[in-house]
PDB file of N, H, CA, C and O in Angstrom:
ATOM      1  N   MET A   1     170.873  29.350  59.584  1.00  0.00           N
ATOM      2  CA  MET A   1     170.459  29.484  60.971  1.00  0.00           C
ATOM      3  C   MET A   1     170.972  28.335  61.835  1.00  0.00           C
ATOM      4  O   MET A   1     170.623  28.271  63.014  1.00  0.00           O
ATOM      5  N   SER A   2     171.764  27.450  61.312  1.00  0.00           N
ATOM      6  H   SER A   2     172.048  27.502  60.355  1.00  0.00           H
ATOM      7  CA  SER A   2     172.150  26.274  62.083  1.00  0.00           C
ATOM      8  C   SER A   2     173.162  26.593  63.176  1.00  0.00           C
ATOM      9  O   SER A   2     173.217  25.872  64.172  1.00  0.00           O
ATOM     10  N   ALA A   3     173.957  27.632  63.030  1.00  0.00           N
ATOM     11  H   ALA A   3     173.913  28.217  62.221  1.00  0.00           H
ATOM     12  CA  ALA A   3     174.989  27.919  64.023  1.00  0.00           C
ATOM     13  C   ALA A   3     174.581  29.078  64.921  1.00  0.00           C
ATOM     14  O   ALA A   3     175.389  29.961  65.210  1.00  0.00           O
ATOM     15  N   HIS A   4     173.305  29.074  65.369  1.00  0.00           N
ATOM     16  H   HIS A   4     172.649  28.357  65.135  1.00  0.00           H
ATOM     17  CA  HIS A   4     172.806  30.114  66.262  1.00  0.00           C
ATOM     18  C   HIS A   4     172.353  29.479  67.566  1.00  0.00           C
ATOM     19  O   HIS A   4     171.731  28.416  67.565  1.00  0.00           O
ATOM     20  N   CYS A   5     172.668  30.134  68.676  1.00  0.00           N
ATOM     21  H   CYS A   5     173.174  30.996  68.677  1.00  0.00           H
ATOM     22  CA  CYS A   5     172.221  29.675  69.986  1.00  0.00           C
ATOM     23  C   CYS A   5     170.836  30.260  70.257  1.00  0.00           C
ATOM     24  O   CYS A   5     170.613  31.453  70.051  1.00  0.00           O
ATOM     25  N   MET A   6     169.914  29.428  70.715  1.00  0.00           N
ATOM     26  H   MET A   6     170.095  28.459  70.883  1.00  0.00           H
ATOM     27  CA  MET A   6     168.560  29.887  70.971  1.00  0.00           C
ATOM     28  C   MET A   6     168.492  30.808  72.191  1.00  0.00           C
ATOM     29  O   MET A   6     167.660  31.715  72.227  1.00  0.00           O
ATOM     30  N   LEU A   7     169.345  30.591  73.181  1.00  0.00           N
ATOM     31  H   LEU A   7     170.021  29.854  73.151  1.00  0.00           H
ATOM     32  CA  LEU A   7     169.281  31.367  74.415  1.00  0.00           C
ATOM     33  C   LEU A   7     170.101  32.655  74.343  1.00  0.00           C
ATOM     34  O   LEU A   7     169.590  33.730  74.656  1.00  0.00           O
ATOM     35  N   THR A   8     171.349  32.555  73.938  1.00  0.00           N
ATOM     36  H   THR A   8     171.763  31.682  73.684  1.00  0.00           H
ATOM     37  CA  THR A   8     172.230  33.727  73.954  1.00  0.00           C
ATOM     38  C   THR A   8     172.261  34.471  72.626  1.00  0.00           C
ATOM     39  O   THR A   8     172.692  35.623  72.573  1.00  0.00           O
ATOM     40  N   GLY A   9     171.811  33.830  71.557  1.00  0.00           N
ATOM     41  H   GLY A   9     171.461  32.894  71.600  1.00  0.00           H
ATOM     42  CA  GLY A   9     171.857  34.473  70.249  1.00  0.00           C
ATOM     43  C   GLY A   9     173.233  34.452  69.608  1.00  0.00           C
ATOM     44  O   GLY A   9     173.461  35.144  68.615  1.00  0.00           O
ATOM     45  N   ALA A  10     174.162  33.666  70.162  1.00  0.00           N
ATOM     46  H   ALA A  10     173.977  33.105  70.968  1.00  0.00           H
ATOM     47  CA  ALA A  10     175.512  33.596  69.596  1.00  0.00           C
ATOM     48  C   ALA A  10     175.452  33.085  68.166  1.00  0.00           C
ATOM     49  O   ALA A  10     174.706  32.155  67.858  1.00  0.00           O
ATOM     50  N   GLN A  11     176.235  33.695  67.305  1.00  0.00           N
ATOM     51  H   GLN A  11     176.841  34.451  67.555  1.00  0.00           H
ATOM     52  CA  GLN A  11     176.258  33.313  65.900  1.00  0.00           C
ATOM     53  C   GLN A  11     177.692  33.341  65.402  1.00  0.00           C
ATOM     54  O   GLN A  11     178.573  33.819  66.117  1.00  0.00           O
ATOM     55  N   PRO A  12     177.955  32.846  64.200  1.00  0.00           N
ATOM     56  CA  PRO A  12     179.335  32.784  63.719  1.00  0.00           C
ATOM     57  C   PRO A  12     179.974  34.166  63.625  1.00  0.00           C
ATOM     58  O   PRO A  12     179.326  35.156  63.287  1.00  0.00           O
ATOM     59  N   GLY A  13     181.265  34.195  63.936  1.00  0.00           N
ATOM     60  H   GLY A  13     181.791  33.390  64.211  1.00  0.00           H
ATOM     61  CA  GLY A  13     182.061  35.391  63.705  1.00  0.00           C
ATOM     62  C   GLY A  13     182.921  35.147  62.475  1.00  0.00           C
ATOM     63  O   GLY A  13     183.123  34.002  62.068  1.00  0.00           O
ATOM     64  N   PHE A  14     183.420  36.211  61.892  1.00  0.00           N
ATOM     65  H   PHE A  14     183.256  37.141  62.222  1.00  0.00           H
ATOM     66  CA  PHE A  14     184.194  36.073  60.668  1.00  0.00           C
ATOM     67  C   PHE A  14     185.554  36.725  60.828  1.00  0.00           C
ATOM     68  O   PHE A  14     185.708  37.702  61.561  1.00  0.00           O
ATOM     69  N   GLY A  15     186.524  36.181  60.144  1.00  0.00           N
ATOM     70  H   GLY A  15     186.399  35.387  59.548  1.00  0.00           H
ATOM     71  CA  GLY A  15     187.876  36.718  60.211  1.00  0.00           C
ATOM     72  C   GLY A  15     188.701  36.198  59.060  1.00  0.00           C
ATOM     73  O   GLY A  15     188.168  35.820  58.017  1.00  0.00           O
ATOM     74  N   ASN A  16     190.006  36.181  59.255  1.00  0.00           N
ATOM     75  H   ASN A  16     190.439  36.488  60.103  1.00  0.00           H
ATOM     76  CA  ASN A  16     190.919  35.750  58.199  1.00  0.00           C
ATOM     77  C   ASN A  16     191.808  34.620  58.683  1.00  0.00           C
ATOM     78  O   ASN A  16     192.265  34.610  59.826  1.00  0.00           O
ATOM     79  N   ARG A  17     192.047  33.651  57.775  1.00  0.00           N
ATOM     80  H   ARG A  17     191.675  33.659  56.846  1.00  0.00           H
ATOM     81  CA  ARG A  17     193.132  32.704  57.959  1.00  0.00           C
ATOM     82  C   ARG A  17     194.375  33.384  57.436  1.00  0.00           C
ATOM     83  O   ARG A  17     194.341  34.022  56.384  1.00  0.00           O
ATOM     84  N   ILE A  18     195.461  33.255  58.153  1.00  0.00           N
ATOM     85  H   ILE A  18     195.488  32.736  59.008  1.00  0.00           H
ATOM     86  CA  ILE A  18     196.697  33.874  57.683  1.00  0.00           C
ATOM     87  C   ILE A  18     197.736  32.773  57.515  1.00  0.00           C
ATOM     88  O   ILE A  18     198.110  32.111  58.484  1.00  0.00           O
ATOM     89  N   SER A  19     198.194  32.580  56.301  1.00  0.00           N
ATOM     90  H   SER A  19     197.891  33.117  55.514  1.00  0.00           H
ATOM     91  CA  SER A  19     199.139  31.506  55.996  1.00  0.00           C
ATOM     92  C   SER A  19     200.550  31.908  56.422  1.00  0.00           C
ATOM     93  O   SER A  19     200.779  33.020  56.898  1.00  0.00           O
ATOM     94  N   HIS A  20     201.475  30.992  56.243  1.00  0.00           N
ATOM     95  H   HIS A  20     201.289  30.089  55.857  1.00  0.00           H
ATOM     96  CA  HIS A  20     202.870  31.259  56.577  1.00  0.00           C
ATOM     97  C   HIS A  20     203.419  32.423  55.753  1.00  0.00           C
ATOM     98  O   HIS A  20     204.234  33.208  56.236  1.00  0.00           O
ATOM     99  N   SER A  21     202.960  32.524  54.497  1.00  0.00           N
ATOM    100  H   SER A  21     202.298  31.886  54.104  1.00  0.00           H
ATOM    101  CA  SER A  21     203.413  33.628  53.641  1.00  0.00           C
ATOM    102  C   SER A  21     202.595  34.899  53.867  1.00  0.00           C
ATOM    103  O   SER A  21     202.768  35.894  53.162  1.00  0.00           O
ATOM    104  N   HIS A  22     201.703  34.853  54.858  1.00  0.00           N
ATOM    105  H   HIS A  22     201.562  34.045  55.430  1.00  0.00           H
ATOM    106  CA  HIS A  22     200.872  35.987  55.283  1.00  0.00           C
ATOM    107  C   HIS A  22     199.781  36.356  54.281  1.00  0.00           C
ATOM    108  O   HIS A  22     199.301  37.490  54.274  1.00  0.00           O
ATOM    109  N   ARG A  23     199.390  35.410  53.444  1.00  0.00           N
ATOM    110  H   ARG A  23     199.779  34.489  53.450  1.00  0.00           H
ATOM    111  CA  ARG A  23     198.219  35.626  52.580  1.00  0.00           C
ATOM    112  C   ARG A  23     196.980  35.419  53.435  1.00  0.00           C
ATOM    113  O   ARG A  23     196.948  34.536  54.292  1.00  0.00           O
ATOM    114  N   ARG A  24     195.961  36.237  53.199  1.00  0.00           N
ATOM    115  H   ARG A  24     195.987  36.955  52.503  1.00  0.00           H
ATOM    116  CA  ARG A  24     194.747  36.175  54.013  1.00  0.00           C
ATOM    117  C   ARG A  24     193.588  35.612  53.200  1.00  0.00           C
ATOM    118  O   ARG A  24     193.334  36.036  52.073  1.00  0.00           O
ATOM    119  N   THR A  25     192.894  34.654  53.792  1.00  0.00           N
ATOM    120  H   THR A  25     193.100  34.309  54.708  1.00  0.00           H
ATOM    121  CA  THR A  25     191.674  34.118  53.196  1.00  0.00           C
ATOM    122  C   THR A  25     190.599  34.121  54.270  1.00  0.00           C
ATOM    123  O   THR A  25     190.900  34.075  55.462  1.00  0.00           O
ATOM    124  N   SER A  26     189.373  34.174  53.850  1.00  0.00           N
ATOM    125  H   SER A  26     189.128  34.211  52.881  1.00  0.00           H
ATOM    126  CA  SER A  26     188.242  34.313  54.765  1.00  0.00           C
ATOM    127  C   SER A  26     187.982  33.020  55.520  1.00  0.00           C
ATOM    128  O   SER A  26     188.179  31.932  54.980  1.00  0.00           O
ATOM    129  N   ARG A  27     187.538  33.133  56.773  1.00  0.00           N
ATOM    130  H   ARG A  27     187.377  34.017  57.212  1.00  0.00           H
ATOM    131  CA  ARG A  27     187.168  31.964  57.569  1.00  0.00           C
ATOM    132  C   ARG A  27     186.034  32.325  58.507  1.00  0.00           C
ATOM    133  O   ARG A  27     185.703  33.497  58.691  1.00  0.00           O
ATOM    134  N   ARG A  28     185.437  31.284  59.104  1.00  0.00           N
ATOM    135  H   ARG A  28     185.705  30.333  58.955  1.00  0.00           H
ATOM    136  CA  ARG A  28     184.328  31.444  60.042  1.00  0.00           C
ATOM    137  C   ARG A  28     184.711  30.890  61.401  1.00  0.00           C
ATOM    138  O   ARG A  28     185.362  29.849  61.490  1.00  0.00           O
ATOM    139  N   PHE A  29     184.310  31.584  62.465  1.00  0.00           N
ATOM    140  H   PHE A  29     183.781  32.429  62.393  1.00  0.00           H
ATOM    141  CA  PHE A  29     184.463  31.087  63.822  1.00  0.00           C
ATOM    142  C   PHE A  29     183.065  30.675  64.296  1.00  0.00           C
ATOM    143  O   PHE A  29     182.266  31.526  64.684  1.00  0.00           O
ATOM    144  N   ASP A  30     182.770  29.365  64.264  1.00  0.00           N
ATOM    145  H   ASP A  30     183.419  28.673  63.949  1.00  0.00           H
ATOM    146  CA  ASP A  30     181.449  28.897  64.660  1.00  0.00           C
ATOM    147  C   ASP A  30     181.364  28.714  66.173  1.00  0.00           C
ATOM    148  O   ASP A  30     182.320  28.248  66.792  1.00  0.00           O
ATOM    149  N   PRO A  31     180.222  29.078  66.778  1.00  0.00           N
ATOM    150  CA  PRO A  31     180.045  28.797  68.213  1.00  0.00           C
ATOM    151  C   PRO A  31     179.854  27.304  68.431  1.00  0.00           C
ATOM    152  O   PRO A  31     179.422  26.586  67.529  1.00  0.00           O
ATOM    153  N   ASN A  32     180.177  26.843  69.632  1.00  0.00           N
ATOM    154  H   ASN A  32     180.528  27.426  70.365  1.00  0.00           H
ATOM    155  CA  ASN A  32     180.083  25.425  69.964  1.00  0.00           C
ATOM    156  C   ASN A  32     178.620  25.091  70.291  1.00  0.00           C
ATOM    157  O   ASN A  32     178.208  25.144  71.450  1.00  0.00           O
ATOM    158  N   ILE A  33     177.854  24.753  69.272  1.00  0.00           N
ATOM    159  H   ILE A  33     178.189  24.710  68.330  1.00  0.00           H
ATOM    160  CA  ILE A  33     176.421  24.501  69.414  1.00  0.00           C
ATOM    161  C   ILE A  33     176.186  23.029  69.733  1.00  0.00           C
ATOM    162  O   ILE A  33     176.700  22.142  69.051  1.00  0.00           O
ATOM    163  N   GLN A  34     175.407  22.789  70.773  1.00  0.00           N
ATOM    164  H   GLN A  34     174.990  23.509  71.327  1.00  0.00           H
ATOM    165  CA  GLN A  34     175.024  21.432  71.171  1.00  0.00           C
ATOM    166  C   GLN A  34     173.500  21.362  71.236  1.00  0.00           C
ATOM    167  O   GLN A  34     172.843  22.343  71.586  1.00  0.00           O
ATOM    168  N   THR A  35     172.948  20.211  70.902  1.00  0.00           N
ATOM    169  H   THR A  35     173.481  19.414  70.618  1.00  0.00           H
ATOM    170  CA  THR A  35     171.505  19.999  71.014  1.00  0.00           C
ATOM    171  C   THR A  35     171.228  19.277  72.317  1.00  0.00           C
ATOM    172  O   THR A  35     171.810  18.225  72.583  1.00  0.00           O
ATOM    173  N   ARG A  36     170.337  19.838  73.136  1.00  0.00           N
ATOM    174  H   ARG A  36     169.865  20.693  72.919  1.00  0.00           H
ATOM    175  CA  ARG A  36     169.986  19.248  74.422  1.00  0.00           C
ATOM    176  C   ARG A  36     168.473  19.135  74.519  1.00  0.00           C
ATOM    177  O   ARG A  36     167.738  20.004  74.050  1.00  0.00           O
ATOM    178  N   ARG A  37     168.025  18.057  75.130  1.00  0.00           N
ATOM    179  H   ARG A  37     168.622  17.350  75.511  1.00  0.00           H
ATOM    180  CA  ARG A  37     166.602  17.828  75.325  1.00  0.00           C
ATOM    181  C   ARG A  37     166.291  17.997  76.813  1.00  0.00           C
ATOM    182  O   ARG A  37     166.897  17.334  77.654  1.00  0.00           O
ATOM    183  N   TYR A  38     165.355  18.876  77.133  1.00  0.00           N
ATOM    184  H   TYR A  38     164.862  19.415  76.449  1.00  0.00           H
ATOM    185  CA  TYR A  38     164.989  19.161  78.516  1.00  0.00           C
ATOM    186  C   TYR A  38     163.507  18.860  78.719  1.00  0.00           C
ATOM    187  O   TYR A  38     162.694  19.029  77.810  1.00  0.00           O
ATOM    188  N   TRP A  39     163.171  18.413  79.927  1.00  0.00           N
ATOM    189  H   TRP A  39     163.831  18.275  80.665  1.00  0.00           H
ATOM    190  CA  TRP A  39     161.774  18.202  80.301  1.00  0.00           C
ATOM    191  C   TRP A  39     161.219  19.533  80.784  1.00  0.00           C
ATOM    192  O   TRP A  39     161.794  20.172  81.666  1.00  0.00           O
ATOM    193  N   LEU A  40     160.098  19.947  80.203  1.00  0.00           N
ATOM    194  H   LEU A  40     159.631  19.428  79.488  1.00  0.00           H
ATOM    195  CA  LEU A  40     159.441  21.200  80.564  1.00  0.00           C
ATOM    196  C   LEU A  40     158.182  20.857  81.350  1.00  0.00           C
ATOM    197  O   LEU A  40     157.151  20.556  80.750  1.00  0.00           O
ATOM    198  N   PRO A  41     158.243  20.896  82.690  1.00  0.00           N
ATOM    199  CA  PRO A  41     157.109  20.432  83.497  1.00  0.00           C
ATOM    200  C   PRO A  41     155.835  21.239  83.290  1.00  0.00           C
ATOM    201  O   PRO A  41     154.741  20.679  83.361  1.00  0.00           O
ATOM    202  N   SER A  42     155.946  22.535  83.036  1.00  0.00           N
ATOM    203  H   SER A  42     156.834  22.990  82.978  1.00  0.00           H
ATOM    204  CA  SER A  42     154.744  23.367  82.901  1.00  0.00           C
ATOM    205  C   SER A  42     153.920  22.971  81.679  1.00  0.00           C
ATOM    206  O   SER A  42     152.698  23.120  81.681  1.00  0.00           O
ATOM    207  N   GLU A  43     154.581  22.466  80.636  1.00  0.00           N
ATOM    208  H   GLU A  43     155.573  22.344  80.635  1.00  0.00           H
ATOM    209  CA  GLU A  43     153.866  22.053  79.424  1.00  0.00           C
ATOM    210  C   GLU A  43     153.786  20.538  79.302  1.00  0.00           C
ATOM    211  O   GLU A  43     153.217  20.016  78.343  1.00  0.00           O
ATOM    212  N   ASN A  44     154.361  19.827  80.284  1.00  0.00           N
ATOM    213  H   ASN A  44     154.823  20.251  81.063  1.00  0.00           H
ATOM    214  CA  ASN A  44     154.312  18.364  80.319  1.00  0.00           C
ATOM    215  C   ASN A  44     154.861  17.742  79.036  1.00  0.00           C
ATOM    216  O   ASN A  44     154.268  16.817  78.482  1.00  0.00           O
ATOM    217  N   ARG A  45     155.994  18.258  78.572  1.00  0.00           N
ATOM    218  H   ARG A  45     156.476  19.010  79.022  1.00  0.00           H
ATOM    219  CA  ARG A  45     156.617  17.744  77.346  1.00  0.00           C
ATOM    220  C   ARG A  45     158.110  18.041  77.358  1.00  0.00           C
ATOM    221  O   ARG A  45     158.600  18.835  78.161  1.00  0.00           O
ATOM    222  N   HIS A  46     158.817  17.383  76.450  1.00  0.00           N
ATOM    223  H   HIS A  46     158.419  16.737  75.798  1.00  0.00           H
ATOM    224  CA  HIS A  46     160.237  17.651  76.254  1.00  0.00           C
ATOM    225  C   HIS A  46     160.386  18.769  75.229  1.00  0.00           C
ATOM    226  O   HIS A  46     159.575  18.899  74.312  1.00  0.00           O
ATOM    227  N   VAL A  47     161.435  19.577  75.398  1.00  0.00           N
ATOM    228  H   VAL A  47     162.093  19.472  76.143  1.00  0.00           H
ATOM    229  CA  VAL A  47     161.796  20.574  74.385  1.00  0.00           C
ATOM    230  C   VAL A  47     163.240  20.317  73.977  1.00  0.00           C
ATOM    231  O   VAL A  47     164.080  19.981  74.811  1.00  0.00           O
ATOM    232  N   ARG A  48     163.514  20.476  72.713  1.00  0.00           N
ATOM    233  H   ARG A  48     162.831  20.749  72.035  1.00  0.00           H
ATOM    234  CA  ARG A  48     164.862  20.283  72.190  1.00  0.00           C
ATOM    235  C   ARG A  48     165.435  21.660  71.890  1.00  0.00           C
ATOM    236  O   ARG A  48     164.896  22.399  71.066  1.00  0.00           O
ATOM    237  N   LEU A  49     166.527  22.001  72.559  1.00  0.00           N
ATOM    238  H   LEU A  49     166.964  21.401  73.229  1.00  0.00           H
ATOM    239  CA  LEU A  49     167.127  23.317  72.418  1.00  0.00           C
ATOM    240  C   LEU A  49     168.505  23.201  71.792  1.00  0.00           C
ATOM    241  O   LEU A  49     169.262  22.280  72.102  1.00  0.00           O
ATOM    242  N   ARG A  50     168.829  24.140  70.908  1.00  0.00           N
ATOM    243  H   ARG A  50     168.215  24.888  70.656  1.00  0.00           H
ATOM    244  CA  ARG A  50     170.162  24.227  70.304  1.00  0.00           C
ATOM    245  C   ARG A  50     170.900  25.338  71.024  1.00  0.00           C
ATOM    246  O   ARG A  50     170.610  26.518  70.827  1.00  0.00           O
ATOM    247  N   LEU A  51     171.863  24.954  71.868  1.00  0.00           N
ATOM    248  H   LEU A  51     172.098  23.995  72.028  1.00  0.00           H
ATOM    249  CA  LEU A  51     172.512  25.890  72.769  1.00  0.00           C
ATOM    250  C   LEU A  51     174.026  25.823  72.641  1.00  0.00           C
ATOM    251  O   LEU A  51     174.588  24.792  72.272  1.00  0.00           O
ATOM    252  N   THR A  52     174.676  26.938  72.951  1.00  0.00           N
ATOM    253  H   THR A  52     174.220  27.776  73.250  1.00  0.00           H
ATOM    254  CA  THR A  52     176.123  26.903  73.101  1.00  0.00           C
ATOM    255  C   THR A  52     176.430  26.238  74.435  1.00  0.00           C
ATOM    256  O   THR A  52     175.553  26.116  75.291  1.00  0.00           O
ATOM    257  N   THR A  53     177.663  25.812  74.610  1.00  0.00           N
ATOM    258  H   THR A  53     178.375  25.911  73.915  1.00  0.00           H
ATOM    259  CA  THR A  53     178.034  25.164  75.866  1.00  0.00           C
ATOM    260  C   THR A  53     177.912  26.139  77.034  1.00  0.00           C
ATOM    261  O   THR A  53     177.596  25.720  78.148  1.00  0.00           O
ATOM    262  N   ARG A  54     178.152  27.409  76.808  1.00  0.00           N
ATOM    263  H   ARG A  54     178.408  27.749  75.904  1.00  0.00           H
ATOM    264  CA  ARG A  54     177.962  28.418  77.855  1.00  0.00           C
ATOM    265  C   ARG A  54     176.489  28.512  78.242  1.00  0.00           C
ATOM    266  O   ARG A  54     176.171  28.663  79.421  1.00  0.00           O
ATOM    267  N   ALA A  55     175.590  28.424  77.268  1.00  0.00           N
ATOM    268  H   ALA A  55     175.848  28.301  76.309  1.00  0.00           H
ATOM    269  CA  ALA A  55     174.159  28.491  77.538  1.00  0.00           C
ATOM    270  C   ALA A  55     173.668  27.233  78.250  1.00  0.00           C
ATOM    271  O   ALA A  55     172.725  27.307  79.038  1.00  0.00           O
ATOM    272  N   VAL A  56     174.286  26.079  77.989  1.00  0.00           N
ATOM    273  H   VAL A  56     175.052  26.019  77.349  1.00  0.00           H
ATOM    274  CA  VAL A  56     173.921  24.854  78.692  1.00  0.00           C
ATOM    275  C   VAL A  56     174.189  25.037  80.188  1.00  0.00           C
ATOM    276  O   VAL A  56     173.373  24.635  81.018  1.00  0.00           O
ATOM    277  N   ARG A  57     175.327  25.640  80.531  1.00  0.00           N
ATOM    278  H   ARG A  57     175.990  25.966  79.857  1.00  0.00           H
ATOM    279  CA  ARG A  57     175.625  25.921  81.935  1.00  0.00           C
ATOM    280  C   ARG A  57     174.649  26.933  82.511  1.00  0.00           C
ATOM    281  O   ARG A  57     174.292  26.846  83.686  1.00  0.00           O
ATOM    282  N   ALA A  58     174.215  27.887  81.707  1.00  0.00           N
ATOM    283  H   ALA A  58     174.505  27.957  80.752  1.00  0.00           H
ATOM    284  CA  ALA A  58     173.246  28.882  82.173  1.00  0.00           C
ATOM    285  C   ALA A  58     171.898  28.224  82.473  1.00  0.00           C
ATOM    286  O   ALA A  58     171.248  28.576  83.457  1.00  0.00           O
ATOM    287  N   VAL A  59     171.475  27.280  81.643  1.00  0.00           N
ATOM    288  H   VAL A  59     172.004  26.994  80.844  1.00  0.00           H
ATOM    289  CA  VAL A  59     170.218  26.565  81.881  1.00  0.00           C
ATOM    290  C   VAL A  59     170.325  25.766  83.170  1.00  0.00           C
ATOM    291  O   VAL A  59     169.365  25.700  83.938  1.00  0.00           O
ATOM    292  N   ASP A  60     171.482  25.157  83.417  1.00  0.00           N
ATOM    293  H   ASP A  60     172.262  25.210  82.793  1.00  0.00           H
ATOM    294  CA  ASP A  60     171.680  24.429  84.668  1.00  0.00           C
ATOM    295  C   ASP A  60     171.559  25.362  85.876  1.00  0.00           C
ATOM    296  O   ASP A  60     171.066  24.952  86.927  1.00  0.00           O
ATOM    297  N   ALA A  61     172.003  26.599  85.732  1.00  0.00           N
ATOM    298  H   ALA A  61     172.403  26.932  84.878  1.00  0.00           H
ATOM    299  CA  ALA A  61     171.991  27.548  86.843  1.00  0.00           C
ATOM    300  C   ALA A  61     170.620  28.168  87.067  1.00  0.00           C
ATOM    301  O   ALA A  61     170.164  28.246  88.208  1.00  0.00           O
ATOM    302  N   ILE A  62     169.943  28.615  85.994  1.00  0.00           N
ATOM    303  H   ILE A  62     170.313  28.552  85.067  1.00  0.00           H
ATOM    304  CA  ILE A  62     168.682  29.347  86.156  1.00  0.00           C
ATOM    305  C   ILE A  62     167.458  28.462  86.046  1.00  0.00           C
ATOM    306  O   ILE A  62     166.370  28.867  86.455  1.00  0.00           O
ATOM    307  N   GLY A  63     167.609  27.268  85.506  1.00  0.00           N
ATOM    308  H   GLY A  63     168.493  26.939  85.175  1.00  0.00           H
ATOM    309  CA  GLY A  63     166.474  26.364  85.340  1.00  0.00           C
ATOM    310  C   GLY A  63     165.899  26.436  83.940  1.00  0.00           C
ATOM    311  O   GLY A  63     166.025  27.447  83.250  1.00  0.00           O
ATOM    312  N   VAL A  64     165.268  25.347  83.533  1.00  0.00           N
ATOM    313  H   VAL A  64     165.167  24.525  84.093  1.00  0.00           H
ATOM    314  CA  VAL A  64     164.760  25.251  82.157  1.00  0.00           C
ATOM    315  C   VAL A  64     163.552  26.158  81.947  1.00  0.00           C
ATOM    316  O   VAL A  64     163.371  26.685  80.849  1.00  0.00           O
ATOM    317  N   GLU A  65     162.719  26.355  82.972  1.00  0.00           N
ATOM    318  H   GLU A  65     162.866  25.927  83.863  1.00  0.00           H
ATOM    319  CA  GLU A  65     161.535  27.224  82.824  1.00  0.00           C
ATOM    320  C   GLU A  65     161.964  28.660  82.519  1.00  0.00           C
ATOM    321  O   GLU A  65     161.436  29.286  81.600  1.00  0.00           O
ATOM    322  N   ALA A  66     162.919  29.178  83.290  1.00  0.00           N
ATOM    323  H   ALA A  66     163.347  28.669  84.037  1.00  0.00           H
ATOM    324  CA  ALA A  66     163.398  30.548  83.084  1.00  0.00           C
ATOM    325  C   ALA A  66     164.111  30.675  81.735  1.00  0.00           C
ATOM    326  O   ALA A  66     163.988  31.696  81.058  1.00  0.00           O
ATOM    327  N   ALA A  67     164.846  29.649  81.355  1.00  0.00           N
ATOM    328  H   ALA A  67     164.946  28.820  81.905  1.00  0.00           H
ATOM    329  CA  ALA A  67     165.562  29.683  80.080  1.00  0.00           C
ATOM    330  C   ALA A  67     164.581  29.721  78.909  1.00  0.00           C
ATOM    331  O   ALA A  67     164.766  30.487  77.964  1.00  0.00           O
ATOM    332  N   VAL A  68     163.546  28.897  78.975  1.00  0.00           N
ATOM    333  H   VAL A  68     163.395  28.275  79.743  1.00  0.00           H
ATOM    334  CA  VAL A  68     162.545  28.886  77.898  1.00  0.00           C
ATOM    335  C   VAL A  68     161.811  30.227  77.852  1.00  0.00           C
ATOM    336  O   VAL A  68     161.475  30.708  76.769  1.00  0.00           O
ATOM    337  N   ALA A  69     161.560  30.831  79.006  1.00  0.00           N
ATOM    338  H   ALA A  69     161.833  30.440  79.885  1.00  0.00           H
ATOM    339  CA  ALA A  69     160.916  32.152  79.030  1.00  0.00           C
ATOM    340  C   ALA A  69     161.803  33.190  78.341  1.00  0.00           C
ATOM    341  O   ALA A  69     161.305  34.029  77.590  1.00  0.00           O
ATOM    342  N   ARG A  70     163.121  33.137  78.595  1.00  0.00           N
ATOM    343  H   ARG A  70     163.525  32.455  79.205  1.00  0.00           H
ATOM    344  CA  ARG A  70     164.049  34.071  77.941  1.00  0.00           C
ATOM    345  C   ARG A  70     164.118  33.832  76.443  1.00  0.00           C
ATOM    346  O   ARG A  70     164.188  34.780  75.660  1.00  0.00           O
ATOM    347  N   ILE A  71     164.100  32.556  76.039  1.00  0.00           N
ATOM    348  H   ILE A  71     164.043  31.786  76.674  1.00  0.00           H
ATOM    349  CA  ILE A  71     164.147  32.229  74.606  1.00  0.00           C
ATOM    350  C   ILE A  71     162.907  32.769  73.915  1.00  0.00           C
ATOM    351  O   ILE A  71     162.999  33.353  72.835  1.00  0.00           O
ATOM    352  N   ARG A  72     161.751  32.578  74.529  1.00  0.00           N
ATOM    353  H   ARG A  72     161.676  32.103  75.406  1.00  0.00           H
ATOM    354  CA  ARG A  72     160.504  33.085  73.934  1.00  0.00           C
ATOM    355  C   ARG A  72     160.473  34.606  73.921  1.00  0.00           C
ATOM    356  O   ARG A  72     159.901  35.198  73.005  1.00  0.00           O
ATOM    357  N   ALA A  73     161.080  35.259  74.922  1.00  0.00           N
ATOM    358  H   ALA A  73     161.545  34.779  75.665  1.00  0.00           H
ATOM    359  CA  ALA A  73     161.140  36.712  74.946  1.00  0.00           C
ATOM    360  C   ALA A  73     161.981  37.253  73.786  1.00  0.00           C
ATOM    361  O   ALA A  73     161.742  38.363  73.312  1.00  0.00           O
ATOM    362  N   ARG A  74     162.957  36.475  73.331  1.00  0.00           N
ATOM    363  H   ARG A  74     163.151  35.573  73.716  1.00  0.00           H
ATOM    364  CA  ARG A  74     163.769  36.869  72.168  1.00  0.00           C
ATOM    365  C   ARG A  74     163.005  36.657  70.860  1.00  0.00           C
ATOM    366  O   ARG A  74     163.468  37.081  69.801  1.00  0.00           O
ATOM    367  N   GLY A  75     161.846  36.009  70.924  1.00  0.00           N
ATOM    368  H   GLY A  75     161.470  35.665  71.785  1.00  0.00           H
ATOM    369  CA  GLY A  75     161.040  35.781  69.736  1.00  0.00           C
ATOM    370  C   GLY A  75     161.323  34.486  69.022  1.00  0.00           C
ATOM    371  O   GLY A  75     160.909  34.310  67.876  1.00  0.00           O
ATOM    372  N   VAL A  76     162.025  33.566  69.679  1.00  0.00           N
ATOM    373  H   VAL A  76     162.360  33.710  70.610  1.00  0.00           H
ATOM    374  CA  VAL A  76     162.338  32.269  69.086  1.00  0.00           C
ATOM    375  C   VAL A  76     161.267  31.276  69.481  1.00  0.00           C
ATOM    376  O   VAL A  76     160.875  31.214  70.647  1.00  0.00           O
ATOM    377  N   ARG A  77     160.791  30.504  68.531  1.00  0.00           N
ATOM    378  H   ARG A  77     161.109  30.554  67.584  1.00  0.00           H
ATOM    379  CA  ARG A  77     159.745  29.512  68.783  1.00  0.00           C
ATOM    380  C   ARG A  77     160.364  28.269  69.415  1.00  0.00           C
ATOM    381  O   ARG A  77     161.374  27.759  68.931  1.00  0.00           O
ATOM    382  N   VAL A  78     159.750  27.779  70.506  1.00  0.00           N
ATOM    383  H   VAL A  78     158.929  28.193  70.899  1.00  0.00           H
ATOM    384  CA  VAL A  78     160.243  26.585  71.193  1.00  0.00           C
ATOM    385  C   VAL A  78     159.203  25.490  71.068  1.00  0.00           C
ATOM    386  O   VAL A  78     159.404  24.387  71.575  1.00  0.00           O
TER     387      VAL A  78
END
């Protein structure tokens, strides 16, 4: 569960590495997960969120209260 975004639900994708001789081996495409700490005024505490960089920009746009509400609506504990 370490490579999952709490807000968007982004998770690793899978594909193939292709060598020069065109042999295929399995690989993972991990999302760019960053840990950010936000102040949650309604609960008077900090929350630590594991977000993709796209989700960090979304939190900046919609606000931390709305983002936490969306995360909880997905069933993720904050």
